[in-house]
C-alpha positions in Angstrom: -31.0 21.6 18.5 -31.6 17.9 18.2 -31.5 15.8 21.4 -29.6 12.7 21.0 -29.7 10.8 24.3 -26.8 8.5 23.3 -24.5 11.5 22.7 -25.1 13.4 25.9 -21.7 14.0 27.4 -20.5 13.0 30.9 -20.9 16.6 32.1 -24.6 16.5 31.5 -24.9 13.1 33.3 -22.9 14.4 36.2 -25.1 17.5 36.5 -28.3 15.4 36.4 -26.8 13.1 39.1 -26.2 16.2 41.2 -29.8 17.2 40.6 -30.8 13.8 41.9 -28.6 14.1 45.0 -29.9 17.5 45.9 -33.5 16.6 45.3 -33.2 13.3 47.2 -31.6 15.1 50.1 -34.4 17.7 50.2 -37.1 15.1 49.9 -35.6 12.9 52.7 -35.4 16.0 55.0 -39.0 17.0 54.3 -40.3 13.5 54.7 -38.3 13.0 58.0 -39.7 16.2 59.3 -43.2 15.2 58.4 -43.1 11.8 60.2 -40.6 12.8 62.9 -38.4 9.8 62.0 -35.0 9.3 60.4 -35.4 8.5 56.7 -32.4 7.1 54.7 -32.4 7.9 51.0 -30.0 6.2 48.6 -27.9 8.0 46.0 -30.4 8.1 43.1 -29.9 6.6 39.7 -30.4 9.2 37.0 -31.1 8.4 33.4 -32.5 10.0 30.3 -34.6 7.5 28.3 -37.0 7.5 25.4 -40.6 7.8 26.6 -41.6 4.5 25.0 -39.2 2.7 27.4 -40.8 4.0 30.5 -43.3 1.2 30.8 -40.4 -1.3 30.9 -38.9 0.6 33.9 -42.3 0.2 35.7 -42.3 -3.6 35.3 -44.2 -3.8 32.0 -47.4 -2.4 30.7 -49.7 -4.7 32.7 -47.9 -4.2 36.1 -50.1 -2.4 38.7 -48.6 0.9 39.8 -49.5 4.1 41.6 -48.9 7.2 39.4 -49.0 10.7 40.8 -49.1 13.4 38.1 -48.2 17.0 38.0 -48.3 19.6 35.2 -45.3 21.8 34.7 -45.7 25.4 33.7 -43.9 28.7 33.3 -40.3 28.4 31.8 -40.6 24.6 31.7 -43.8 23.1 30.1 -44.6 19.4 30.4 -45.5 16.8 33.0 -44.0 15.2 36.0 -44.9 11.8 37.4 -43.9 9.9 40.5 -44.6 6.2 40.1 -44.6 3.4 42.7 -45.3 -0.3 42.6 -48.0 -1.4 45.0 -45.6 -2.9 47.6 -43.7 0.3 47.8 -46.9 2.3 48.0 -48.1 0.2 51.0 -44.7 0.5 52.6 -44.8 4.2 52.2 -48.3 4.4 53.9 -46.9 2.2 56.7 -44.1 4.7 57.3 -46.6 7.6 57.4 -49.1 5.9 59.7 -46.6 3.9 61.8 -48.3 0.5 61.1 -47.5 -2.8 59.5 -50.3 -3.3 56.9 -49.7 -6.1 54.4 -52.8 -5.8 52.2 -52.3 -4.1 48.9 -55.7 -2.4 49.1 -55.4 1.4 49.5 -58.2 3.4 51.1 -58.9 7.1 50.7 -56.6 8.1 53.6 -53.8 6.1 52.1 -54.3 7.7 48.7 -54.4 11.2 50.2 -51.2 10.5 52.0 -49.5 9.2 48.9 -50.5 12.4 47.0 -49.0 14.5 49.7 -45.7 12.6 49.7 -45.6 12.7 45.9 -46.1 16.4 46.1 -43.2 16.8 48.5 -40.9 14.6 46.4 -41.8 16.3 43.1 -41.5 19.8 44.6 -38.1 18.9 46.0 -36.8 17.9 42.6 -38.5 20.7 40.7 -37.0 23.3 43.1 -33.6 21.7 42.7 -33.8 21.8 38.9 -35.0 25.4 39.1 -32.0 26.3 41.3 -29.5 24.6 39.0 -30.9 26.1 35.8 -32.3 29.5 36.9 -35.5 28.6 35.2 -38.9 29.1 36.8 -40.8 25.9 37.2 -44.3 25.7 38.7 -46.0 22.4 39.4 -49.8 21.8 39.7 -51.6 20.1 42.5 -51.2 16.3 42.4 -53.5 13.9 40.5 -53.2 10.3 41.5 -54.2 7.1 39.7 -53.9 3.4 40.5 -53.8 1.3 37.3 -51.7 -0.8 35.0 -48.5 1.0 33.9 -49.7 1.2 30.3 -52.8 3.0 31.4 -51.0 5.2 33.8 -48.6 6.3 31.0 -51.4 7.0 28.6 -52.2 10.2 30.5 -48.8 12.0 29.8 -48.7 10.3 26.4 -52.0 11.8 25.5 -51.2 15.2 27.0 -47.6 15.5 25.8 -46.9 12.5 23.5 -46.7 14.8 20.5 -43.9 16.9 22.0 -42.3 14.8 24.8 -40.0 12.2 23.2 -37.7 11.8 26.2 -38.1 11.5 30.0 -35.6 12.3 32.7 -35.9 9.5 35.2 -34.7 9.8 38.8 -34.8 6.5 40.7 -35.9 7.3 44.3 -35.2 4.7 46.9 -35.6 5.3 50.6 -36.2 3.4 53.8 -37.3 3.8 57.3 -36.7 0.9 59.7 -37.9 -2.2 57.8 -40.0 -0.3 55.2 -38.3 0.0 51.8 -39.8 2.3 49.2 -38.7 2.3 45.6 -40.2 4.8 43.2 -39.3 6.6 40.0 -39.7 10.2 39.3 -40.1 11.1 35.6 -39.7 14.6 34.2 -41.5 14.8 30.8 -40.7 18.3 29.5 -41.7 19.2 25.9 -38.9 19.4 23.4 -38.5 23.2 23.7 -38.3 22.9 27.5 -35.8 20.1 27.3 -33.6 22.3 25.1 -33.9 25.1 27.6 -32.7 22.8 30.4 -29.7 21.6 28.4 -28.8 25.1 27.4 -29.1 26.4 31.0 -26.8 23.6 32.1 -24.2 24.5 29.5 -24.7 21.6 27.2 -24.5 22.4 23.5 
C-alpha cells in the first residue's frame, strides 16, 4: 500500500476530523477539570502533511517553540509531538497558575506544568484514535524541549525520519478568559503503522 496524501478520500478526512473533535473535547474536559475553570476549545483543523513541511507550520525552522515528545508503542509505532509557540506556552501557564505573566521566560514549574498538559492532550487524542481504530496505542512519559523549530524537529527526524514520511496534524486552539493557546499535535507513525490506521478506518 502506497500512501498518497493528495488522493486520500473525503471519508478519510471526515474520520480524521471526527478524531480531532473527540480528542479536543476530551482534552478540554480534562483541562477544565484540572484548573476548575471553563475551557473553550475550537473545532480543530486536521491535516495530513509531509514531514518536511512541519517546520513551516511551526513558523519556520528558526522560530522558537516548545516541543513535548512522546514515543508510540504497541500496535502503532512512532512518535507524537505537541508543539506551542512561546506566547501560547506562557498563556497556557497563565491559565494553569491563574496569573498574568508577560515574560517569555519559563521556569522549572512552568515546564513541568506544560509537560503535564501536553500529556493530557496527547493521551486524549491517542485514546480517541485507539477507540476509532481498535488498535492499542501506548504513549511514553513526556519529554520537553524549548528550541528553534528546526532543532525541535530533529528529534523525531532522527528517531523516525527513515520510516515516517507523513505527519497527521491536529491544530489545537483553546482559550480561557483572555488567554488564547494555539498548539499543534503531530502524529508521526511509521509507514507500517500509518497503513494499519488507514486500514482500520476502512480506507483502501
